[in-house]
Each structure stands twice: as structure tokens, then as C-alpha cells.
N, CA, C, O and CB atoms as a CASP TS submission, in Angstrom:
PFRMAT TS
TARGET T0000
AUTHOR 0000-0000-0000
METHOD Language model
MODEL 1
PARENT N/A
ATOM      1  N   MET     1      39.284   0.899   5.882  1.00  0.00           N
ATOM      2  CA  MET     1      38.312   0.998   4.766  1.00  0.00           C
ATOM      3  C   MET     1      37.337  -0.112   4.842  1.00  0.00           C
ATOM      4  O   MET     1      36.118   0.053   4.815  1.00  0.00           O
ATOM      5  CB  MET     1      39.004   0.978   3.406  1.00  0.00           C
ATOM      6  N   HIS     2      38.004  -1.378   4.950  1.00  0.00           N
ATOM      7  CA  HIS     2      37.079  -2.616   4.818  1.00  0.00           C
ATOM      8  C   HIS     2      35.972  -2.468   5.964  1.00  0.00           C
ATOM      9  O   HIS     2      34.789  -2.712   5.723  1.00  0.00           O
ATOM     10  CB  HIS     2      37.967  -4.102   5.003  1.00  0.00           C
ATOM     11  N   ALA     3      36.391  -2.078   7.149  1.00  0.00           N
ATOM     12  CA  ALA     3      35.478  -2.070   8.231  1.00  0.00           C
ATOM     13  C   ALA     3      34.204  -1.050   7.986  1.00  0.00           C
ATOM     14  O   ALA     3      33.079  -1.292   8.422  1.00  0.00           O
ATOM     15  CB  ALA     3      36.293  -1.684   9.515  1.00  0.00           C
ATOM     16  N   ALA     4      34.497  -0.041   7.333  1.00  0.00           N
ATOM     17  CA  ALA     4      33.459   0.919   6.947  1.00  0.00           C
ATOM     18  C   ALA     4      32.551   0.335   5.779  1.00  0.00           C
ATOM     19  O   ALA     4      31.333   0.513   5.817  1.00  0.00           O
ATOM     20  CB  ALA     4      34.145   2.283   6.499  1.00  0.00           C
ATOM     21  N   GLN     5      33.092  -0.290   4.848  1.00  0.00           N
ATOM     22  CA  GLN     5      32.324  -1.007   3.813  1.00  0.00           C
ATOM     23  C   GLN     5      31.444  -2.066   4.415  1.00  0.00           C
ATOM     24  O   GLN     5      30.309  -2.241   3.972  1.00  0.00           O
ATOM     25  CB  GLN     5      33.254  -1.642   2.792  1.00  0.00           C
ATOM     26  N   GLN     6      31.929  -2.785   5.418  1.00  0.00           N
ATOM     27  CA  GLN     6      31.171  -3.886   5.875  1.00  0.00           C
ATOM     28  C   GLN     6      30.027  -3.345   6.801  1.00  0.00           C
ATOM     29  O   GLN     6      28.924  -3.891   6.844  1.00  0.00           O
ATOM     30  CB  GLN     6      32.097  -4.909   6.606  1.00  0.00           C
ATOM     31  N   SER     7      30.361  -2.221   7.549  1.00  0.00           N
ATOM     32  CA  SER     7      29.334  -1.656   8.393  1.00  0.00           C
ATOM     33  C   SER     7      28.165  -1.196   7.505  1.00  0.00           C
ATOM     34  O   SER     7      27.001  -1.354   7.872  1.00  0.00           O
ATOM     35  CB  SER     7      29.901  -0.479   9.243  1.00  0.00           C
ATOM     36  N   PHE     8      28.503  -0.599   6.280  1.00  0.00           N
ATOM     37  CA  PHE     8      27.511  -0.154   5.381  1.00  0.00           C
ATOM     38  C   PHE     8      26.661  -1.330   4.897  1.00  0.00           C
ATOM     39  O   PHE     8      25.434  -1.271   4.982  1.00  0.00           O
ATOM     40  CB  PHE     8      28.150   0.569   4.232  1.00  0.00           C
ATOM     41  N   VAL     9      27.245  -2.322   4.427  1.00  0.00           N
ATOM     42  CA  VAL     9      26.529  -3.444   4.083  1.00  0.00           C
ATOM     43  C   VAL     9      25.711  -4.102   5.097  1.00  0.00           C
ATOM     44  O   VAL     9      24.593  -4.497   4.767  1.00  0.00           O
ATOM     45  CB  VAL     9      27.359  -4.312   3.600  1.00  0.00           C
ATOM     46  N   ASP    10      26.126  -4.268   6.278  1.00  0.00           N
ATOM     47  CA  ASP    10      25.280  -4.775   7.273  1.00  0.00           C
ATOM     48  C   ASP    10      24.181  -3.936   7.596  1.00  0.00           C
ATOM     49  O   ASP    10      23.079  -4.431   7.835  1.00  0.00           O
ATOM     50  CB  ASP    10      25.975  -5.038   8.402  1.00  0.00           C
ATOM     51  N   GLY    11      24.394  -2.614   7.626  1.00  0.00           N
ATOM     52  CA  GLY    11      23.236  -1.617   7.902  1.00  0.00           C
ATOM     53  C   GLY    11      22.177  -1.875   6.759  1.00  0.00           C
ATOM     54  O   GLY    11      21.001  -2.088   7.056  1.00  0.00           O
ATOM     55  N   TRP    12      22.592  -1.855   5.493  1.00  0.00           N
ATOM     56  CA  TRP    12      21.861  -1.987   4.382  1.00  0.00           C
ATOM     57  C   TRP    12      21.016  -3.291   4.445  1.00  0.00           C
ATOM     58  O   TRP    12      19.821  -3.297   4.146  1.00  0.00           O
ATOM     59  CB  TRP    12      22.751  -1.931   3.226  1.00  0.00           C
ATOM     60  N   ARG    13      21.645  -4.309   4.817  1.00  0.00           N
ATOM     61  CA  ARG    13      21.035  -5.680   4.865  1.00  0.00           C
ATOM     62  C   ARG    13      19.915  -5.704   5.974  1.00  0.00           C
ATOM     63  O   ARG    13      18.849  -6.287   5.774  1.00  0.00           O
ATOM     64  CB  ARG    13      22.179  -6.808   5.180  1.00  0.00           C
ATOM     65  N   GLN    14      20.192  -5.059   7.130  1.00  0.00           N
ATOM     66  CA  GLN    14      19.221  -5.028   8.258  1.00  0.00           C
ATOM     67  C   GLN    14      18.095  -4.229   7.886  1.00  0.00           C
ATOM     68  O   GLN    14      16.968  -4.592   8.226  1.00  0.00           O
ATOM     69  CB  GLN    14      19.810  -4.491   9.530  1.00  0.00           C
ATOM     70  N   ALA    15      18.295  -3.042   7.138  1.00  0.00           N
ATOM     71  CA  ALA    15      17.254  -2.252   6.716  1.00  0.00           C
ATOM     72  C   ALA    15      16.346  -2.842   5.666  1.00  0.00           C
ATOM     73  O   ALA    15      15.157  -2.529   5.622  1.00  0.00           O
ATOM     74  CB  ALA    15      17.781  -1.070   6.268  1.00  0.00           C
ATOM     75  N   MET    16      16.891  -3.687   4.824  1.00  0.00           N
ATOM     76  CA  MET    16      16.053  -4.463   3.765  1.00  0.00           C
ATOM     77  C   MET    16      15.140  -5.482   4.487  1.00  0.00           C
ATOM     78  O   MET    16      13.977  -5.681   4.137  1.00  0.00           O
ATOM     79  CB  MET    16      17.026  -5.270   2.690  1.00  0.00           C
ATOM     80  N   TRP    17      15.743  -6.112   5.518  1.00  0.00           N
ATOM     81  CA  TRP    17      15.057  -7.173   6.272  1.00  0.00           C
ATOM     82  C   TRP    17      13.812  -6.488   6.928  1.00  0.00           C
ATOM     83  O   TRP    17      12.708  -7.026   6.852  1.00  0.00           O
ATOM     84  CB  TRP    17      16.047  -7.862   7.389  1.00  0.00           C
ATOM     85  N   ILE    18      14.004  -5.262   7.591  1.00  0.00           N
ATOM     86  CA  ILE    18      12.987  -4.586   8.249  1.00  0.00           C
ATOM     87  C   ILE    18      11.929  -4.212   7.267  1.00  0.00           C
ATOM     88  O   ILE    18      10.740  -4.378   7.540  1.00  0.00           O
ATOM     89  CB  ILE    18      13.511  -3.416   8.959  1.00  0.00           C
ATOM     90  N   GLY    19      12.326  -3.716   6.137  1.00  0.00           N
ATOM     91  CA  GLY    19      11.415  -3.299   5.166  1.00  0.00           C
ATOM     92  C   GLY    19      10.592  -4.408   4.566  1.00  0.00           C
ATOM     93  O   GLY    19       9.426  -4.207   4.225  1.00  0.00           O
ATOM     94  N   ALA    20      11.212  -5.632   4.425  1.00  0.00           N
ATOM     95  CA  ALA    20      10.444  -6.838   4.047  1.00  0.00           C
ATOM     96  C   ALA    20       9.529  -7.259   4.984  1.00  0.00           C
ATOM     97  O   ALA    20       8.441  -7.698   4.611  1.00  0.00           O
ATOM     98  CB  ALA    20      11.254  -7.916   3.780  1.00  0.00           C
ATOM     99  N   VAL    21       9.861  -7.177   6.329  1.00  0.00           N
ATOM    100  CA  VAL    21       8.792  -7.463   7.416  1.00  0.00           C
ATOM    101  C   VAL    21       7.819  -6.446   7.476  1.00  0.00           C
ATOM    102  O   VAL    21       6.701  -6.860   7.784  1.00  0.00           O
ATOM    103  CB  VAL    21       9.366  -7.596   8.796  1.00  0.00           C
ATOM    104  N   VAL    22       7.912  -5.305   7.285  1.00  0.00           N
ATOM    105  CA  VAL    22       6.870  -4.279   7.292  1.00  0.00           C
ATOM    106  C   VAL    22       5.933  -4.538   6.222  1.00  0.00           C
ATOM    107  O   VAL    22       4.716  -4.514   6.403  1.00  0.00           O
ATOM    108  CB  VAL    22       7.424  -2.902   7.157  1.00  0.00           C
ATOM    109  N   MET    23       6.539  -4.812   4.987  1.00  0.00           N
ATOM    110  CA  MET    23       5.608  -4.978   3.735  1.00  0.00           C
ATOM    111  C   MET    23       4.824  -6.378   4.066  1.00  0.00           C
ATOM    112  O   MET    23       3.627  -6.402   3.781  1.00  0.00           O
ATOM    113  CB  MET    23       6.557  -5.068   2.161  1.00  0.00           C
ATOM    114  N   ALA    24       5.312  -7.345   4.548  1.00  0.00           N
ATOM    115  CA  ALA    24       4.635  -8.624   4.789  1.00  0.00           C
ATOM    116  C   ALA    24       3.453  -8.372   5.685  1.00  0.00           C
ATOM    117  O   ALA    24       2.310  -8.765   5.451  1.00  0.00           O
ATOM    118  CB  ALA    24       5.592  -9.675   5.421  1.00  0.00           C
ATOM    119  N   ALA    25       3.861  -7.640   6.795  1.00  0.00           N
ATOM    120  CA  ALA    25       2.819  -7.209   7.658  1.00  0.00           C
ATOM    121  C   ALA    25       1.556  -6.531   7.110  1.00  0.00           C
ATOM    122  O   ALA    25       0.412  -6.913   7.356  1.00  0.00           O
ATOM    123  CB  ALA    25       3.388  -6.362   8.539  1.00  0.00           C
ATOM    124  N   LEU    26       1.890  -5.474   6.332  1.00  0.00           N
ATOM    125  CA  LEU    26       0.775  -4.745   5.490  1.00  0.00           C
ATOM    126  C   LEU    26       0.136  -5.596   4.621  1.00  0.00           C
ATOM    127  O   LEU    26      -1.087  -5.489   4.523  1.00  0.00           O
ATOM    128  CB  LEU    26       1.275  -3.619   4.657  1.00  0.00           C
ATOM    129  N   LEU    27       0.838  -6.587   3.841  1.00  0.00           N
ATOM    130  CA  LEU    27       0.078  -7.491   2.930  1.00  0.00           C
ATOM    131  C   LEU    27      -0.942  -8.238   3.794  1.00  0.00           C
ATOM    132  O   LEU    27      -2.104  -8.371   3.410  1.00  0.00           O
ATOM    133  CB  LEU    27       1.050  -8.524   2.152  1.00  0.00           C
ATOM    134  N   VAL    28      -0.493  -8.739   4.992  1.00  0.00           N
ATOM    135  CA  VAL    28      -1.518  -9.588   5.841  1.00  0.00           C
ATOM    136  C   VAL    28      -2.594  -8.787   6.264  1.00  0.00           C
ATOM    137  O   VAL    28      -3.740  -9.235   6.229  1.00  0.00           O
ATOM    138  CB  VAL    28      -0.911 -10.224   7.106  1.00  0.00           C
ATOM    139  N   HIS    29      -2.349  -7.647   6.661  1.00  0.00           N
ATOM    140  CA  HIS    29      -3.386  -6.637   7.124  1.00  0.00           C
ATOM    141  C   HIS    29      -4.450  -6.409   6.038  1.00  0.00           C
ATOM    142  O   HIS    29      -5.656  -6.545   6.244  1.00  0.00           O
ATOM    143  CB  HIS    29      -2.699  -5.242   7.486  1.00  0.00           C
ATOM    144  N   VAL    30      -3.912  -6.055   4.880  1.00  0.00           N
ATOM    145  CA  VAL    30      -4.903  -5.775   3.763  1.00  0.00           C
ATOM    146  C   VAL    30      -5.619  -7.045   3.253  1.00  0.00           C
ATOM    147  O   VAL    30      -6.730  -6.942   2.734  1.00  0.00           O
ATOM    148  CB  VAL    30      -4.169  -5.101   2.553  1.00  0.00           C
ATOM    149  N   ALA    31      -5.045  -8.163   3.382  1.00  0.00           N
ATOM    150  CA  ALA    31      -5.618  -9.425   2.878  1.00  0.00           C
ATOM    151  C   ALA    31      -6.707  -9.853   3.924  1.00  0.00           C
ATOM    152  O   ALA    31      -7.745 -10.368   3.507  1.00  0.00           O
ATOM    153  CB  ALA    31      -4.460 -10.578   2.683  1.00  0.00           C
ATOM    154  N   LEU    32      -6.506  -9.656   5.303  1.00  0.00           N
ATOM    155  CA  LEU    32      -7.376 -10.041   6.200  1.00  0.00           C
ATOM    156  C   LEU    32      -8.613  -8.995   6.285  1.00  0.00           C
ATOM    157  O   LEU    32      -9.775  -9.361   6.460  1.00  0.00           O
ATOM    158  CB  LEU    32      -6.636 -10.221   7.472  1.00  0.00           C
ATOM    159  N   ARG    33      -8.226  -7.707   6.145  1.00  0.00           N
ATOM    160  CA  ARG    33      -9.322  -6.622   6.210  1.00  0.00           C
ATOM    161  C   ARG    33     -10.365  -6.649   5.039  1.00  0.00           C
ATOM    162  O   ARG    33     -11.555  -6.362   5.166  1.00  0.00           O
ATOM    163  CB  ARG    33      -8.641  -5.204   6.204  1.00  0.00           C
ATOM    164  N   GLY    34      -9.755  -7.028   3.900  1.00  0.00           N
ATOM    165  CA  GLY    34     -10.725  -7.059   2.721  1.00  0.00           C
ATOM    166  C   GLY    34     -11.113  -5.617   2.400  1.00  0.00           C
ATOM    167  O   GLY    34     -10.685  -4.670   3.060  1.00  0.00           O
ATOM    168  N   THR    35     -11.960  -5.482   1.336  1.00  0.00           N
ATOM    169  CA  THR    35     -12.298  -4.196   0.882  1.00  0.00           C
ATOM    170  C   THR    35     -13.656  -3.785   1.593  1.00  0.00           C
ATOM    171  O   THR    35     -14.593  -4.559   1.792  1.00  0.00           O
ATOM    172  CB  THR    35     -12.397  -4.186  -0.697  1.00  0.00           C
ATOM    173  N   LYS    36     -13.617  -2.527   1.920  1.00  0.00           N
ATOM    174  CA  LYS    36     -14.767  -1.981   2.587  1.00  0.00           C
ATOM    175  C   LYS    36     -15.437  -0.820   1.851  1.00  0.00           C
ATOM    176  O   LYS    36     -16.201  -0.027   2.401  1.00  0.00           O
ATOM    177  CB  LYS    36     -14.373  -1.546   3.930  1.00  0.00           C
ATOM    178  N   ASN    37     -15.092  -0.785   0.584  1.00  0.00           N
ATOM    179  CA  ASN    37     -15.601   0.296  -0.188  1.00  0.00           C
ATOM    180  C   ASN    37     -16.960  -0.013  -0.587  1.00  0.00           C
ATOM    181  O   ASN    37     -17.212  -1.073  -1.162  1.00  0.00           O
ATOM    182  CB  ASN    37     -14.765   0.584  -1.358  1.00  0.00           C
ATOM    183  N   THR    38     -17.845   0.841  -0.320  1.00  0.00           N
ATOM    184  CA  THR    38     -19.313   0.682  -0.473  1.00  0.00           C
ATOM    185  C   THR    38     -19.805   1.575  -1.624  1.00  0.00           C
ATOM    186  O   THR    38     -20.973   1.564  -2.013  1.00  0.00           O
ATOM    187  CB  THR    38     -20.067   1.049   0.872  1.00  0.00           C
ATOM    188  N   ALA    39     -18.903   2.295  -2.106  1.00  0.00           N
ATOM    189  CA  ALA    39     -19.317   3.280  -3.270  1.00  0.00           C
ATOM    190  C   ALA    39     -19.615   2.489  -4.463  1.00  0.00           C
ATOM    191  O   ALA    39     -18.978   1.471  -4.733  1.00  0.00           O
ATOM    192  CB  ALA    39     -18.170   4.352  -3.648  1.00  0.00           C
ATOM    193  N   PRO    40     -20.682   2.989  -5.264  1.00  0.00           N
ATOM    194  CA  PRO    40     -21.026   2.120  -6.518  1.00  0.00           C
ATOM    195  C   PRO    40     -19.728   2.270  -7.524  1.00  0.00           C
ATOM    196  O   PRO    40     -18.963   3.233  -7.577  1.00  0.00           O
ATOM    197  CB  PRO    40     -22.542   2.695  -7.314  1.00  0.00           C
ATOM    198  N   LEU    41     -19.687   1.130  -8.263  1.00  0.00           N
ATOM    199  CA  LEU    41     -18.633   0.909  -9.104  1.00  0.00           C
ATOM    200  C   LEU    41     -18.798   1.918 -10.530  1.00  0.00           C
ATOM    201  O   LEU    41     -17.827   2.219 -11.224  1.00  0.00           O
ATOM    202  CB  LEU    41     -18.624  -0.719  -9.408  1.00  0.00           C
ATOM    203  N   GLN    42     -19.982   2.296 -10.768  1.00  0.00           N
ATOM    204  CA  GLN    42     -20.299   3.096 -11.918  1.00  0.00           C
ATOM    205  C   GLN    42     -20.750   4.360 -11.371  1.00  0.00           C
ATOM    206  O   GLN    42     -21.409   4.380 -10.331  1.00  0.00           O
ATOM    207  CB  GLN    42     -21.337   2.464 -12.844  1.00  0.00           C
ATOM    208  N   PRO    43     -20.428   5.464 -12.025  1.00  0.00           N
ATOM    209  CA  PRO    43     -21.077   6.817 -11.516  1.00  0.00           C
ATOM    210  C   PRO    43     -22.620   6.800 -11.916  1.00  0.00           C
ATOM    211  O   PRO    43     -23.039   6.057 -12.804  1.00  0.00           O
ATOM    212  CB  PRO    43     -20.301   8.204 -12.234  1.00  0.00           C
ATOM    213  N   GLU    44     -23.314   7.544 -11.305  1.00  0.00           N
ATOM    214  CA  GLU    44     -24.788   7.719 -11.375  1.00  0.00           C
ATOM    215  C   GLU    44     -24.906   8.413 -12.767  1.00  0.00           C
ATOM    216  O   GLU    44     -24.026   9.186 -13.147  1.00  0.00           O
ATOM    217  CB  GLU    44     -25.450   8.634 -10.079  1.00  0.00           C
ATOM    218  N   PRO    45     -26.013   8.125 -13.527  1.00  0.00           N
ATOM    219  CA  PRO    45     -26.370   8.625 -14.811  1.00  0.00           C
ATOM    220  C   PRO    45     -26.577  10.105 -14.551  1.00  0.00           C
ATOM    221  O   PRO    45     -26.963  10.490 -13.448  1.00  0.00           O
ATOM    222  CB  PRO    45     -27.643   7.900 -15.434  1.00  0.00           C
ATOM    223  N   LEU    46     -26.314  10.979 -15.596  1.00  0.00           N
ATOM    224  CA  LEU    46     -26.561  12.541 -15.535  1.00  0.00           C
ATOM    225  C   LEU    46     -27.935  12.702 -16.203  1.00  0.00           C
ATOM    226  O   LEU    46     -28.295  11.972 -17.126  1.00  0.00           O
ATOM    227  CB  LEU    46     -25.344  13.487 -16.369  1.00  0.00           C
ATOM    228  N   GLN    47     -28.637  13.626 -15.726  1.00  0.00           N
ATOM    229  CA  GLN    47     -29.794  14.106 -16.399  1.00  0.00           C
ATOM    230  C   GLN    47     -29.403  15.089 -17.431  1.00  0.00           C
ATOM    231  O   GLN    47     -28.276  15.580 -17.356  1.00  0.00           O
ATOM    232  CB  GLN    47     -30.761  14.696 -15.451  1.00  0.00           C
ATOM    233  N   PRO    48     -30.182  15.426 -18.361  1.00  0.00           N
ATOM    234  CA  PRO    48     -29.917  16.249 -19.504  1.00  0.00           C
ATOM    235  C   PRO    48     -29.347  17.601 -19.183  1.00  0.00           C
ATOM    236  O   PRO    48     -28.553  18.187 -19.920  1.00  0.00           O
ATOM    237  CB  PRO    48     -31.129  16.415 -20.261  1.00  0.00           C
ATOM    238  N   ASP    49     -29.835  18.100 -17.944  1.00  0.00           N
ATOM    239  CA  ASP    49     -29.247  19.427 -17.533  1.00  0.00           C
ATOM    240  C   ASP    49     -27.883  19.292 -16.818  1.00  0.00           C
ATOM    241  O   ASP    49     -27.300  20.298 -16.414  1.00  0.00           O
ATOM    242  CB  ASP    49     -30.236  20.173 -16.585  1.00  0.00           C
ATOM    243  N   GLY    50     -27.389  18.087 -16.665  1.00  0.00           N
ATOM    244  CA  GLY    50     -26.038  17.733 -15.986  1.00  0.00           C
ATOM    245  C   GLY    50     -25.968  17.437 -14.541  1.00  0.00           C
ATOM    246  O   GLY    50     -24.916  17.220 -13.938  1.00  0.00           O
ATOM    247  N   ARG    51     -27.177  17.442 -14.008  1.00  0.00           N
ATOM    248  CA  ARG    51     -27.244  16.944 -12.568  1.00  0.00           C
ATOM    249  C   ARG    51     -27.418  15.498 -12.440  1.00  0.00           C
ATOM    250  O   ARG    51     -27.868  14.868 -13.398  1.00  0.00           O
ATOM    251  CB  ARG    51     -28.364  17.584 -11.825  1.00  0.00           C
ATOM    252  N   THR    52     -27.110  14.921 -11.368  1.00  0.00           N
ATOM    253  CA  THR    52     -27.101  13.494 -11.187  1.00  0.00           C
ATOM    254  C   THR    52     -28.475  13.019 -10.892  1.00  0.00           C
ATOM    255  O   THR    52     -29.144  13.739 -10.151  1.00  0.00           O
ATOM    256  CB  THR    52     -26.158  13.086 -10.099  1.00  0.00           C
ATOM    257  N   ALA    53     -29.021  11.903 -11.358  1.00  0.00           N
ATOM    258  CA  ALA    53     -30.323  11.427 -11.205  1.00  0.00           C
ATOM    259  C   ALA    53     -30.622  11.158  -9.608  1.00  0.00           C
ATOM    260  O   ALA    53     -29.748  10.675  -8.888  1.00  0.00           O
ATOM    261  CB  ALA    53     -30.481  10.117 -12.101  1.00  0.00           C
ATOM    262  N   PRO    54     -31.760  11.463  -9.177  1.00  0.00           N
ATOM    263  CA  PRO    54     -32.052  11.261  -7.628  1.00  0.00           C
ATOM    264  C   PRO    54     -32.000   9.751  -7.446  1.00  0.00           C
ATOM    265  O   PRO    54     -32.189   9.256  -6.335  1.00  0.00           O
ATOM    266  CB  PRO    54     -33.588  11.884  -7.109  1.00  0.00           C
TER
END
């Protein structure tokens, strides 16, 4: 029984380290890539008939 519990804990620990490494890599990727969103921050004003202004 002890061997099964230890195997479970060892596997859990390894999975947590792998998850932490993946999250760190994603953080570095996002930090270096920066934002590429070119959309305006505010929506375009609407005309009285509900269409967007040209």
C-alpha cells in the first residue's frame, strides 16, 4: 500500500513540475511577443439610424 501511495505522490509531483514549466514558458512567450491588437479601444460612434459612422 505504501508503494502505491508513494507512486501516486511521485507522479503528482512530476506533473506539477511539468505544468509549472509550461506556464513559465507561456509567460515568457506572451511577455516577449507583446500585444498585437490593432483594434480601436472604443467602439465607433453610431449614427442616429444605428449604423456606424464611416
